C-alpha positions, 0 to 999 in steps of 0.5 A: 528495504521495507516501503511504508505507507498508511491506507484508511480504508472507509466503509462505504460503497467503492464503485468500479467503472460500468457503461451500460444501457440501463441505470443500475442501483447499487446498494450502498453502506453507510457509515463513517467507520474507517479501518487503517492499515499501516504497512510494510512491503519489502520490496524484494520478497513482497512480504507485507508486514502491517499493523491495523487498527479502526482508530487513528494511525500516529506515532504510537502505531509508527513505532510498533511497526518499526518493532516489528521490522526489526524483529524480523531479525534481518541481516544486513541494514534495514532501511525504511522508506516513507513518506513526510507525514506528521506521525513518521516524521517527527523525533520519537520516531527517529529515535527509535530507528537509530535505537534499532538500527533503522535507517529511514529514506524519506521521500520528497514531499507529493511524490507518492508514485516513488511508494512502491506500497501504493500499488498494493494499496490499489490492489486490495482495493480493485481485488476487495472493495470495488463494486462489493457490496459490505452489509457491516462494518465487519464484514468490510474488515473481514474482506480486507484483512482476508485479502492482505491474509491471501497475499503471498510473499513471493509474487503474485500475478495481478499485482506488481511492485515495479512500474510497468515496461513500456516496450518500444523498438529499437532504433534500427526498428524501420518502424520509426521514422528516419531522422533527416 
């Protein structure tokens, strides 16, 4: 099972949060260039398969990603979970997926928290963009590509696909108030 989504990284300054007594000035890049990454992350192995460009993410990019997924030669049914973007839900993509033997599973509208790849995009932004100055678009793009390239295929201690678990005491514990 793969989770698919696109991230559009805009060349500029991504500020982190900082509290201090003295005002800090951060250098900022100028420009409106975008680096697009259409990615598919495997739910178990956390392997990322991506198609990148600097123009737009459209039907052709989605078809290229589907061809990359089919070329992996995975055994068993291949299911792709995606949102309702137009370039993912059109007839061309759906017919290609059926031809390649890929099942498309569309998430409900306005539910990005159900797409596990969103956690990966957050990790990439935090690792390569937040609080860093990139003088040129080439440096900006290289920082993102380096973070993607360094992602391991098994587990990584700094990002997780599953939601963080909330530990609660059991009902037999004395920390919960008694019901009357």
